N, C-alpha and C positions, 0 to 999 in steps of 0.2 A: 339685583343684589346690592346691598348697602356697601359702598366703597370703604366705609370705615371698618368693615369686618376683615378686609384683606390682611392687615398686620396680625390679627388674631389667627386667621387661617394659616398664615406663614409660620407663626409660632407653634401651632398645633402640628403642622407638617414636620417641624423640627423636634417634636417630642415633648412639647410643653403640655403637661397634664391639665393645668389650670386653663389654658387656652382652649383645649378640647372640651372641658366642662362648660365653658362659656358657649361654645358652638352647640353643644347638646341642649343647653338651656334655651338658646335662641330658636333652634330648629325642631326640637322634640315634638312640640304641639302641632307644628305644621305637617310633620311626617305622620304623626298619629291621625290627624284629620284626613290626610290623604287616604290612609287605610280605612278609616271609618266610612269615608265616602264610597269606597269600593266594596266593602264587606258589611255584613249586618251583625257581626260578632265583635264586640269590644275587646274581649279577651284575646282573640286572634289578632286584632289590630294592635294591641299592646305587645304581644309576642313578636309580631313582625317588625314593629318599631324598634324593639330592643335588638333584634337581629341586624337591622340596618345599621344601628350605631356601633355594634360590635364590628361589623364589616368596615365601617368607616374608620374606626380606631385602628384596625389591623392594616388598613390600606392607605391611610391619609398621606403617608410619606410618598406614595406613588403618584399623587395628584400633581400634574404638571404645572397648571396655572391656577393660582389661588382665586382668580376671578371666576373660574368655572366651578367653584365648590358647590353652589346650590344646584346646578344642573347635574353635576356628578352625584350628589347626594340623592336627588330624586330619580336618577337613573338606577341607582342601587335599590331604591325603594320599589320602583316599577319592576325590576328584575326579581326581587323577593316576592312581590305580589304574583307575578307570572309563575314563579316556581311553586308557590303555595297552591295556586289554582290548578296547575298541571298535576300536582301530587294528589289533590282532592279528586280530580277527575279520574286519575289512574286508580285510586282507591275504590271509587264507585264502579269502575269497569271491572276491577278484580272481583268485587262482590257479585256482580252480574255473572261473571264467569263461574264463580263458586256455585251459584244457583243453577248454572247450565240452562238458562231460560230459553226455551224454544219460542219462535215468533208467535205472537198472539196470546201468550200467557201473561199473567199478572206481572207487572213490573214493580220492582222495589228500588227505593232510593234511600240509602242509608250512609251515614258517615262511617269512617273506619272504626271509630271508637264504639259505635253501635254494633258493628260487625263483630268486633272483639268481644263485646259483652254477650252477644248471641252464641259465639263459639264456646264460651265458658259453660253454656248449658249442655254441651255435648260431652259424651264420654271421652276420656283422655285420648284414646287411640284415634278417634275421628278428628278431634282438635288437631292433633299432631300431624296427621296426614294432610288435612286441609291447609294448615298453616305452611307446612313445607312445600306443598304443591303450588299453592297460589301466591303466598307472600314471599317465599324464598325461591320460587321458580325451580324447584328440584323435580327431577324426572321420577317416574314411578320406580324405575330401577334404583335410583339414588335413595329414595325413601325406603325401599326394600332393604337396602344395605344399612341404612341408618337405624331402622327399627328392628332389623334382624328378623324380618317376616317375608314370606313369599310375595312376589309381585301381584299375584291374584288376590291375596289378602289385602294388599294396599289398595288395589282397584276397588275392592268391595268396601273398604273403609271410606274411600272418597265418595262412592255412590251413596252409601248409607248416610254419611255425614251431610251431604247435600240434601238428601230427602228429609232428614230431621230438621235442617235449617228451614227448608220450605214449609214444613209443617208448623214450626214455631212462628214463622212470619204470618202464616195464615190463621193464627190463633189457636193452633193445636198445642200439643205438648210433645216432649221428646220421645214419648213411648208410643205415639201414633203409628 
């Protein structure tokens, strides 16, 4: 780190907005390049870079030593990347659970946004049941109370919703 930046970092720690803007100007492209090197999606890299600088702004007063700013900044960036990757993996895992894929069956790899688009193809009752069960981690009993339907009806909606999703993924339509 350039030793000339230490007074600017100290000013930013003390709440100087102009000093913070200078730090963003100096480090923005470096952080963005870090994400671009790890991800193949520039939009996500831009979003994560913005998240990093929001966290820096909110926490810069907690930085103990100005000399450690760059290391601290990239630790935040690495943590954001790890959080994003864990969430992305969890979303894929949730979708695999929705499909209730037995071993040896066709495997699907979709992003959460793609799953949400597919769910829109389903009748409302199946969408609701699947979203509550898989995304909100509600039990069948809780879904029954929320929807004011018997538990067996909820079980049926989950089963039928998964079957329709499988059909859509395999090139069929929701009426198969």
